[in-house]
Structures are given as C-alpha cells and as structure tokens.
N, C-alpha and C positions, 0 to 999 in steps of 0.2 A: 708583705702581709697582712690582713688586718686581722685579731683578733675576734675571734665570732664565738667567745663564750665557752661552755659547758658542750662537750659533743653530744649530750643527750638530755633531755626536760629542759630546751628551753621555750620559754614562755613568759608572758606579758611582767613587767618587772625586774627581770633578769636578759636584757635587750643586752648589745653590746657596746661598749661606749660610741662609735659613731655610729649608729643607729638611734640611740638615747641623745645623742647631739642633733640627729635631725629633726627627732618629735619635739624638742625644746625649739625647733626653727619652722614647727608645723603649726598654723593656724588652723583650728577645723570650725565650722560653718556651719552654720542651716538657717534660713531663711523660709517665715510663711505670709506667702501673700494670696490674695483671694482670687478670684478664677481669673479677672481680667489682666493678674500681672501684680497690682498696686503691693507694693511691701506692707506689711500691717506688724510684724516682729523679728527682730535677729537675734540671734545665740551666738557667743562665740569662746571658742578655747585658747588660748594660747602661752604655754609654760609654764602650767599652774593660776594662768588672770584669767578673769573671767568680763565678756563683755556681755548686754542684754538690754534693749530696748524694743518697745512694746508700745503701741495705740501710735505707729506713728505716723505720720500725717507730712512729712517727709522725706519721700525717702531719700533724695538726692544727700540733703544732708547728715543723715542716717548713715549711709554708706561712707560719706565724708569722714565722720567720728569712727567708724570700723576700720576704717582706711588708715588712722592716725593712731587706733588702738594698737595696730599689726606693722608698725614698722619696723622691728625686728623680724620679723616671719621672712623664710625664702618660698615657704608651700602654702598653697591651700586646698585643705582637704574637707571631702563631705562624701554624700551617699548620693550619688547620680548628680554630682556638683557640678559637671560638664553639658550636663542639655539643662539643668533646672538653675540651681544659683547662678554660677557663672552669667548665663543667657538674661537672670535678671537682674545683674549687677551692668551688664552691656547695654539693657532698654535703659534705665535709670542713671548711669552715669558712666558714659563709657571712655572718659578719662579718668576712671578709678584708677587708682593706687593696685587695689588687688586685682588688676588683671592682667600687672606684672609680676605675679608670684607663680609660682608654676603648679600648675594643677596635679591632684591624687584623689584618686577618684577608686573610692571602697568597693561601689558597685562593678567597675571595671577588674578587680582584683582578685573577688570574692571568690569566681571559678575554678580560677589560677591556684591560689593559695590551700582551696579546698575542693579537689576534682573529685575526689573518693564519696563528698559529702557535701553537694555544692550548696546549703542554705547551712550555714554556721548558726550558732547560738540567739545570735543578735540580729538577724537575716531571716523575714518570714517572704514569702516569695520572694520580692527581689525588693521586697524596703524594710527599711530596721523595722525592729521587732520594738515598737513604744509602747512605755508605760501608761503614757497620758497622750491625749490630742494636745496642739499646739503649745511644744514647749521644745523649741527651738535650743534653748540652752544644754538640754537635759539628751537632745539630740545630736548634736555637736561631740557633745561627750562620751555617746555611744560610738559612734562613728569614728572615733581617738581610741575608744577600747579596743574596737572591732580590727583598727586599724594595727594596733598590737598585737592582736592574737596574728593577722595575715602576714606580719611579719616575722613572727617567730615560727611559721608554718614555710617561711621563704628560706628561713636560714635552716631548717630542716630538710628542707629540698635541698638545699644547693650543697650541703652534704651525702646525701644520699645519692642525688645525681647530676652529678660534679658538669657544666656546661650549660644547664636549664636556663642558669640567671641569665647570663651572659644571651644565650637564644631568645629572651623577653625581651632583654633591653634592645634587640638586635627587631625584634617586630614592632615594638614602642618608640624606636627613636624618629622619628616625626615631629613635625610641630603641633602643638598641644599637650602633647603626651610627653615635655619633658622632667615632668614630674615621676613618673610612672618608669621612664628610661634612665633615672638617676638612682630613681632606688633599684631598679634589680641590678644596674651596672656598678653602685655600690657593696650589696651583699655578693654579686658575682667579682670575674676580674677585669669587666670593665664591657665594653660596645665590642662584638666580633666582627671584623672583617666579614664581607657577606660572603666568601671560600669556604672559611671556618662555622659560621651560621647551616651552610649547604652541608656540611660532614654532619652535624648535629643532627640535622632533620631527615638525613637520609638515615642516621642510625637509629632514632627512634622508629622512622618506617620499616626498617629492616627486619621482616619476620613477620610483622603485623597487616602491610599494605601491598601491594601491586607494585613494583616497581615502576612498571612504565607510567602507572598512574602516579605515583609518590614525584617520579620525574616530573610531569607536566603541569601538576601544582605549584610547585616549586618554581618553576619556571614561569607560571603564568603571575603569583602573587607576589614574590619575592622582592619586585620591581615595584609594585603597584602600592601608595600611601596609603589608599582604599582600604585595599586589601590585605597589606600586611599582619596588623594585630589577631589577624583569623588563624594564621598561622600558629599563636600562642596558643590562641582556646585548641587549633586540632590537637598539637602537638602535646597539652594538658590532657584533651579526654583520649588518646591512643595508648598513652603511656597506664594508664589506668582500666582500662577496656577489659570489657568482660566479667571486674570484679563490681565492688560495689559504687557503680560510676553513673552518673544523671546526665544528658548533656542540659542544661539548665534552659526552662525556656526562654529566660532573658536572651540569655546566650542565641538563642533562636529567631528569638526578635528581632534585634541588636543588628547579626549576622546572619542572614535570612539563608546563604550559599553554605553556609557551615555542613547541612546535612547531606545536604548534595556532595560535598567536598567527602564526605564518610562514606557516601553512597559510591561516590568514584573510585576512592582507594580501595575496598571492599571488595566491588563490585565488576571493577572497569574487563578486569581478566577472567574469560570464562576455563584457563587452563588448570588443570587438577592441582599440577604443582605450584602452583602460582601461588607466596604467601599468604594473599589475600583471600583467599578459597579455604588455604591450611585454616588459618585465625577465622573463619566463620564458622568452619566443621569444628573448632575448639570449643568457641561460646556457644552453640548451639546444643553439644554434646555437656556444659558443664554444667 
C-alpha cells in the first residue's frame, strides 16, 4: 500500500514520495504561436531545470532541442496541452520524441479536482491566470503549480471517497489519456474491471438519480471510448450537486452531452418516489 502522507493538510510541497517522483519525470511546457500556428516562443520546466527559446525561426530545430532536454521525462504536462501544444508539435515535427511522452492536461483535471469550485485560483474561465502575456516559461511553471494542487486535491478525495480514483482511471483508460489514467490508478488502487466501475457508478447515483436512467447511461457510455470520460465528470458533479457546485462552461463546451445526461438522470422518471424526483425537490427547497 502506498504511503499517502498525512491524513489531512496535504498540499503542494508535502506530496507523498511516489507523486514527487512522478513530478520529477514530468515536463511542463507552454508554446506561443502566431494565428497560423508558427511557433515563436517555447518555455519548459523539468525537475527544476528550465528550457526557453524565443524568436524561433526553425520550429523543427527548436522542438528537437526541447526533445533532447526532456530525455529523462516520462510525462508531458500543460494547460490545454492535448488540443493546443501537442497539436502544434504534430504539425511541425510529427516524429518528435515529445509525442512519445504520456500527456497530462490540467484543463481536463480541474473540474475533477475542484468540483465544488471549478475555477482554481490559477485558472480564469478555462485559461491559466497569467501575470503577463507571451511568457511561456512562467506559464509552464503555473501549470506545474496547478498540477501540484490538483494532486493534493485528489489525495484528499481518495481518502474521503474510496474508489473514486479507480473510477476516474477506468473513465480515462483510453489511447491518448494514458497520463491521466496513470495518475488516477497510482493514487487509487489501480484500473478497475468494468464490473467494479459499474458498482461504483450505481452507488454514486443511488438516491441522486433515477435508477432506470442510471442503468441506461451506464450501458450507453461505459463501452464507448468517446463517451467514457464523460462518466468521470458526471460522477464528480453528482457527488456535490446542490452545494457550491457549478458545471464549468468548458465542460459543457467540450462534452455537450453532459447537461442532457444530467437532465436524463433527474427527469427521466415522473414517479414521485423516484430518487431523481426527490433529489430535485431537495435542491429546490435548499
């Protein structure tokens, strides 16, 4: 069993050894590009070392130097890294070694780490709260700090809600999400079998949603690689719904089916004794 550190008060700088080791192998990056996609400024941090190039004339050469800098890395991290930074890498240098690293996107993690307040102090709307424009090295450091806070939040969540990290690992056990799956499986007890994940999902929805709708949602989403991650955000929201919980606009934009899923779970059944109806009444009177 992994040593999770203190039972309370876990925060950046006091992470357990296995997560500190993961941090030491995580390359945090940020790229600045003009609208046509041409890279002109790169900043990166790896285990206390920094890399920065600006006024870039040859993106391919700059990416090759960054790849050499990151030879000891196993993960590559950034805010919106999957759809922005890695897309730029693929465009300029499809064979770049950076693309063999497992991606960790702090944008994807924030609503799961902070469901009761989806915008962390370092996040404004869905973007990093930058102190200045065009400073990718500072932004890479910000993303790394945000990730430390997210890991601390996940440790606390693991202690409070046993099984939730394993469920998140199940939801992100997909090609392209290996970095997220590794994180959740490492904090939890591993990647659960679909049957165990189903039990957890049903337990979370119990008393909060219509049982019939819950079964339909699981059947339709748990086996679809495009839809599985939505189950993680759905579980995250359902756990805190009725409190200080807001479904982030970014989640609505990225996964437009989630609001409809919530409606389905709440309103699928019109029976007065349905848990979904009772949950609606509780929220209305609270």
